[in-house]
Every structure is written in C-alpha cells, then in structure tokens.
C-alpha positions in Angstrom: 19.1 7.9 3.5 20.4 11.5 5.0 18.6 13.3 7.6 19.5 16.2 5.6 18.6 14.8 1.9 17.2 17.3 0.1 14.8 15.1 -1.4 11.4 14.7 1.0 8.2 12.9 0.8 5.5 14.8 2.6 2.6 12.8 3.9 -0.9 14.9 4.3 -2.0 12.4 7.9 -5.5 14.6 7.5 -6.1 13.2 3.6 -5.4 9.5 5.4 -8.1 9.9 7.8 -10.3 11.4 5.3 -10.0 8.8 3.2 -10.5 6.0 6.0 -13.5 7.7 7.1 -15.1 7.6 3.3 -14.1 3.8 2.6 -15.9 3.3 6.6 -18.9 5.1 4.9 -19.0 3.2 1.7 -18.1 0.0 3.0 -20.9 0.1 5.9 -19.0 -2.4 7.7 -15.9 -2.5 10.1 -12.7 -1.4 7.8 -9.6 -3.3 8.3 -6.7 -0.6 7.3 -3.8 -2.4 5.5 -0.6 -0.8 6.7 1.8 -3.3 5.6 4.9 -2.6 3.3 5.4 0.4 5.6 1.9 1.9 5.0 2.3 1.2 1.1 5.4 3.6 1.4 3.5 6.3 3.7 5.2 4.8 6.7 3.7 2.1 8.7 3.1 3.8 12.0 2.8 7.1 11.3 0.0 5.8 8.8 -1.7 3.4 11.5 -1.7 6.4 13.9 -3.7 8.4 11.2 -6.1 5.9 10.8 -6.4 5.3 14.6 -7.2 9.0 15.0 -10.1 8.7 12.3 -11.6 5.9 14.4 -9.8 2.8 13.2 -9.4 -0.3 15.6 -8.3 -3.2 12.8 -4.7 -3.1 11.2 -3.2 -5.4 8.5 0.3 -6.3 8.2 2.0 -9.0 6.2 4.9 -10.2 8.5 5.0 -10.8 12.8 7.8 -8.2 12.6 5.6 -5.7 11.4 3.0 -6.1 14.2 5.4 -6.0 16.7 6.7 -2.6 15.2 3.0 -1.3 15.8 2.1 -2.3 19.0 5.8 -1.0 20.3 4.6 2.3 18.7 1.2 1.9 20.9 -1.1 0.9 18.4 -4.0 -0.4 19.8 -7.0 -2.7 18.6 -6.5 -5.5 16.3 -3.6 -6.3 13.9 -3.8 -9.1 11.6 -0.7 -10.8 10.7 -1.9 -11.8 7.1 1.2 -14.1 5.9 1.1 -16.5 8.9 3.8 -17.4 11.1 6.5 -20.1 11.4 6.3 -22.3 14.5 8.9 -20.7 16.4 7.1 -17.3 16.1 3.7 -18.0 18.6 5.5 -16.8 21.6 5.6 -13.6 19.9 2.2 -13.1 18.4 0.9 -14.0 21.9 3.2 -11.8 24.0 2.0 -9.1 21.4 -1.3 -10.1 21.4 -1.6 -10.3 17.2 -4.3 -11.8 15.4 -2.9 -15.0 13.5 -3.5 -16.0 10.1 -3.8 -19.9 9.5 -3.6 -21.9 6.5 -1.1 -24.8 8.5 -1.8 -27.5 10.8 1.7 -27.6 11.6 1.5 -23.7 12.6 -1.9 -23.9 14.2 -0.3 -27.0 16.4 2.7 -25.1 17.6 0.5 -22.1 18.3 -1.9 -24.3 20.4 1.2 -25.5 22.5 2.1 -22.1 23.5 -1.3 -20.9 24.3 -1.9 -23.8 26.6 1.5 -22.8 28.0 0.5 -19.5 28.9 -3.2 -20.5 29.9 -4.9 -18.1 27.1 -7.1 -18.7 24.3 -6.1 -16.9 21.0 -8.7 -16.2 18.2 -7.6 -17.0 14.9 -8.8 -16.5 11.1 -8.0 -19.3 8.6 -7.0 -18.2 5.0 -9.1 -19.9 2.3 -8.0 -19.8 -1.4 -11.6 -18.9 -3.5 -9.1 -18.0 -6.9 -6.2 -16.2 -6.1 -3.9 -19.3 -6.3 -1.9 -17.9 -3.7 -2.0 -18.6 -0.1 -4.8 -20.4 2.0 -6.8 -23.7 1.9 -8.4 -25.1 -0.7 -12.5 -24.8 -0.1 -12.6 -28.4 0.0 -9.9 -28.6 2.5 -11.6 -26.2 5.0 -14.1 -28.6 6.8 -11.5 -30.8 8.1 -9.3 -28.1 8.9 -11.8 -26.7 10.6 -12.4 -30.4 12.6 -8.9 -30.2 13.8 -8.6 -26.9 14.6 -11.4 -27.9 17.3 -9.2 -30.6 18.8 -6.2 -28.2 19.4 -6.9 -26.7 22.7 -6.2 -22.8 23.5 -7.0 -22.1 19.9 -10.6 -20.8 18.5 -12.0 -20.1 14.8 -12.5 -16.3 15.0 -13.3 -15.5 11.2 -12.3 -16.7 7.8 -10.9 -14.7 4.9 -10.1 -14.7 1.1 -9.1 -12.2 -1.7 -9.6 -11.6 -5.1 -7.5 -11.5 -8.1 -9.3 -9.1 -10.2 -11.8 -6.9 -8.0 -10.3 -3.7 -9.6 -12.2 -4.6 -12.5 -16.1 -4.3 -11.7 -16.7 -6.7 -15.0 -14.3 -9.6 -13.6 -16.2 -12.7 -13.5 -13.6 -13.9 -10.9 -15.0 -11.8 -8.0 -18.9 -13.6 -8.5 -17.2 -16.8 -9.0 -14.9 -16.3 -5.9 -17.7 -14.8 -3.7 -19.5 -17.8 -4.6 -17.0 -20.2 -3.3 -16.1 -18.5 0.0 -19.8 -18.3 0.7 -20.2 -22.1 0.2 -17.3 -22.9 2.1 -18.2 -20.9 5.1 -21.6 -21.7 5.1 -21.9 -24.7 7.5 -19.2 -23.3 10.0 -21.3 -19.4 9.7 -24.3 -21.4 10.6 -22.8 -21.8 14.5 -22.5 -18.0 14.3 -19.9 -15.5 16.0 -17.4 -15.7 12.8 -15.8 -12.9 11.1 -15.8 -13.3 7.0 -13.7 -11.1 5.3 -13.1 -11.2 1.6 -13.5 -7.4 0.1 -10.3 -5.3 -0.6 -10.6 -1.7 -1.8 -11.5 -3.0 -5.5 -14.5 -4.9 -4.2 -15.5 -2.2 -1.5 -15.8 0.1 -4.8 -17.3 -2.2 -7.3 -19.0 -5.0 -5.6 -21.3 -4.2 -2.7 -22.3 -8.0 -2.0 -18.6 -8.8 -1.3 -18.3 -6.4 2.3 -19.5 -9.1 4.6 -18.8 -8.9 8.6 -15.6 -6.6 7.3 -13.5 -5.5 4.5 -9.7 -5.0 4.5 -8.7 -1.5 2.3 -5.5 -0.7 1.2 -5.0 1.6 -1.5 -7.9 3.1 -1.3 -6.7 4.7 2.2 -3.7 6.0 0.7 -6.0 8.0 -1.9 -5.9 5.8 -5.1 -8.4 3.7 -7.0 -7.1 0.3 -7.4 -7.5 -0.1 -11.0 -6.2 3.7 -11.7 -8.0 7.2 -11.7 -11.8 6.4 -10.8 -15.0 8.0 -10.7 -17.7 8.8 -8.6 -15.6 8.4 -5.1 -13.6 11.5 -4.2 -10.0 10.1 -2.6 -7.1 12.2 -2.1 -3.7 11.3 -2.7 -1.5 11.8 1.0 1.8 11.6 -0.4 4.1 14.0 -2.1 7.6 13.9 -3.1 9.8 17.2 -3.5 13.4 17.8 -4.5 15.3 21.0 -5.4 17.2 22.0 -8.2 21.1 21.7 -7.7 22.2 23.6 -10.9 20.4 25.2 -14.1 23.0 25.2 -17.4 22.4 26.4 -20.6 23.3 24.5 -24.0 23.2 24.9 -27.7 21.0 22.7 -30.1 22.8 19.3 -30.6 24.3 18.3 -27.0 24.0 14.6 -25.9 22.1 15.1 -22.4 23.0 12.2 -19.7 24.0 8.8 -19.7 23.9 7.0 -23.6 23.0 10.5 -25.1 19.5 9.2 -25.2 18.3 12.7 -25.7 19.9 15.6 -27.5 18.9 19.0 -27.5 16.8 20.6 -30.4 17.5 24.0 -29.4 19.2 26.1 -27.2 18.0 25.1 -24.0 18.4 25.6 -19.9 18.5 22.4 -18.1 18.1 22.0 -14.5 19.9 19.1 -12.4 17.7 17.7 -9.5 19.4 15.5 -7.0 17.2 12.5 -7.4 17.1 9.2 -9.5 16.3 5.5 -9.0 18.1 4.8 -6.0 15.6 7.3 -4.3 12.4 5.4 -6.2 12.5 7.7 -8.8 12.2 5.1 -12.1 14.8 4.9 -14.5 11.5 3.9 -16.7 10.8 7.5 -16.4 13.6 8.7 -18.9 12.7 11.1 -21.4 9.1 10.3 -20.2 8.7 12.1 -16.7 7.5 15.4 -16.0 8.6 17.7 -12.8 6.7 20.2 -11.4 8.5 23.9 -11.0 7.1 27.1 -10.9 3.9 25.5 -11.1 4.5 23.9 -14.7 5.8 20.7 -16.3 9.3 20.3 -17.1 10.0 16.9 -19.1 12.8 14.7 -17.7 15.8 14.8 -20.7 17.9 12.2 -21.0 18.3 8.8 -19.0 17.5 9.2 -15.3 20.7 8.5 -13.1 21.3 6.5 -9.9 21.2 9.5 -7.6 20.5 12.6 -10.3 18.1 13.5 -13.2 17.9 16.5 -15.8 15.0 18.2 -16.7 14.4 21.1 -19.3 13.0 24.4 -18.2 13.6 26.5 -21.2 10.2 27.5 -21.0 9.9 28.1 -17.8 11.4 31.4 -16.8 13.4 32.0 -13.8 14.2 28.6 -12.7 17.4 28.6 -10.4 19.5 26.4 -7.6 17.2 25.6 -4.7 13.8 26.1 -6.4 11.6 23.3 -5.2 10.8 20.7 -7.7 7.8 18.3 -7.2 8.1 14.8 -8.7 5.0 13.7 -7.3 2.0 15.6 -5.6 0.8 19.2 -6.1 2.2 22.5 -7.3 -0.3 25.6 -7.7 -2.4 24.3 -10.0 -0.4 21.4 -12.1 -0.8 17.9 -10.3 1.6 14.6 -10.9 0.0 11.8 -9.5 1.4 7.9 -9.2 -1.6 7.0 -11.6 0.1 9.1 -13.9 3.7 7.6 -13.3 2.5 4.3 -13.1 1.1 4.4 -16.5 4.3 5.9 -17.9 6.4 3.0 -16.1 3.9 0.1 -16.9 3.4 -0.6 -13.4 0.7 0.3 -10.7 0.1 3.0 -8.5 1.2 0.9 -5.1 4.9 0.1 -6.6 5.3 4.1 -7.3 4.1 4.6 -3.6 6.3 2.1 -2.4 9.6 3.0 -4.5 9.6 6.8 -3.4 7.9 6.8 0.0 10.7 3.8 1.4 13.5 5.7 0.0 13.3 9.1 0.6 13.0 10.7 4.5 9.2 11.2 5.2 7.4 13.9 7.2 4.0 13.9 8.2 1.9 16.9 8.3 -1.8 17.7 8.6 
C-alpha cells in the first residue's frame, strides 16, 4: 500500500463521534465501542480516539495484540479482549491493564498464577453461549465455573456477557430466547450485586430495548450503518468514503469486448475511464458489470471484469471526464451517494465486509 497511492479511504471522525453519542442516548447505559478488525476498516486507533473524544471509555477488541496496540497509542479506559487468551498471555494482559474474557478454566488458572505473582487482582468477564453456538460456556456450565473461579486467587468476577445470532431482525425469536437464557443463567450470580451484564449488539440496542442490561456493545452502528441494511428512524452517518482518480479515458466503437473474458461488449460508441483500483484494493470482483462509481456527481457503471489493480467505468453520458478526475467508489459526490449497503446488496454480502475490505486495503486519512 503506497504512501502515494491515488486510492484513499477518507474517514469522517466527527461522524464517528456523532454516531457514538446517538447510540449512547438510545441505549441509556454505557456503550462499549467495538474497534476490532481495525475499527471495521476505519482504523482501530483513529476510531477509538474519535469515540474517546465523544465520551467513550469502553472499547472491545478481538485479540490481545489489538488491545496492546490501543494502549500503546494512549487509549485509556477499559479494553475488553473478547476472544480470550492463551495460557502464555496473562503477563501481557496484566502489563497493559486489559480486561480478559474467560470461558476456559485453564486460562483462568494461568491468569490467577500471574496475578498472584504480581500481587494484583484482576476483574474478568465470563462468556456464556445462549444460542450463538460459538464461544462461551453453556448456561448449565456457568455455576460450577463461577464456583471454580472463587477458588482462584487474584481473580474476581466483574461481568457476564453473551451474544445474539439474529439481533438485526426484530422478529427473531432467538433474541427473546437468548435473553431469557442469559437472564436465568445470571440470576443467582447477579443476586450478589456488583456484576456487569452485557449481551446487546447494535441490532439489539436498536430493535430490542429489553436487552440493554448494564451496558451494551456497539459495532456497525458506530460506523454509520444499520445491522440489517438501510434502517428507518435512527439517523446514522456513514463515516467512510473511498476515492480514486481516473487514469485514462478512451473511446471505443460498438461491439468491442472490455477487460478479461470480454464479459461486456460495448453496445454503442462509448467513452470508458480506467481507474487504478481493483480487488487487491478491496473493490470486489463481484461488482464486475454491477457496480457504479461517481464521477462529476453522476453514476458511471462498471464495465467488464474488475481486475486486480484496475477497473473500467462507462462515462459516455458524463461530459468532460478526463484523466485526474476524482472518482468516488464509496461515499458522496454532490447529491449522488454510493453506500456500503448498496455494494453489499450487489455482491451478496454485508456492509461490515465491504467496510473492512476497502478500509483495510487502502491508505486512510481522517477529517473532522
């Protein structure tokens, strides 16, 4: 990824902050900002700083290395390592004051030994599987696990957490049943007080108020998108744009095959613009003959197959397009908009993947 690349990801830091404040107001409880996956393509450190400026003090990452990176960048507050850790990791967890998520006795025992050696007590959160069928203890495994934790010095239970598989769908029964399982599993433990419970993701916060518990974990909504695609009622602001520039504009007669495989042939005399962005840069090959790019505030359809480093768009109906003109692949140009939900619909995926692919494969810059 060259420092001089003509392809750029532009992040609106102010939009991130506004989205955070909106979700905090809706939730009515503390919001953990999920900044894993390099901030959903927005840059983990840059996104965390924007959320912190908006008042955030809770951050969620997937792996230990991400938490360390945040600490080294000067991010304060609680940083949760949600995928857990290996038995070799406790010294780094403790050194960087990260909040560990547990679902394994062996990991808990290793953490206990190192905490005792350092003379500290660390608060841990335990993951419960209430229907996601992914990480975590089954509800009936929770009581004996909590009892075992009580016998490990240097550890104290600070929280219980779970996750919903279909929270983006307000009609999903799994959200109701998952919350009921979580509530039953936590009931006896919560009776002792002082325990934080969190299960709600962006979708649950927006769709199912009863799930908000002690705090919530928001990801995609903080970056400006509704979990199920375009949403109604809650104004969220997409923070990412992807821009490139025209390399060359060429004229072709009707009947000319374009790009690999000649999957498109011109149907009339055409002017086509070549852009230096392709699937290596996260612009999916599945957008071949489907995607549209903004040039001069108008839509230019992708023609032919998207290549590794290039794609071709039709500018026949857009006057004056020339080499050097800015092209917007994601974002706004004038009144025209291409968002991640549109690109996701055309490629059979979700906005999350679009943002990660584009954001993590191009140079990023931040603007307020």
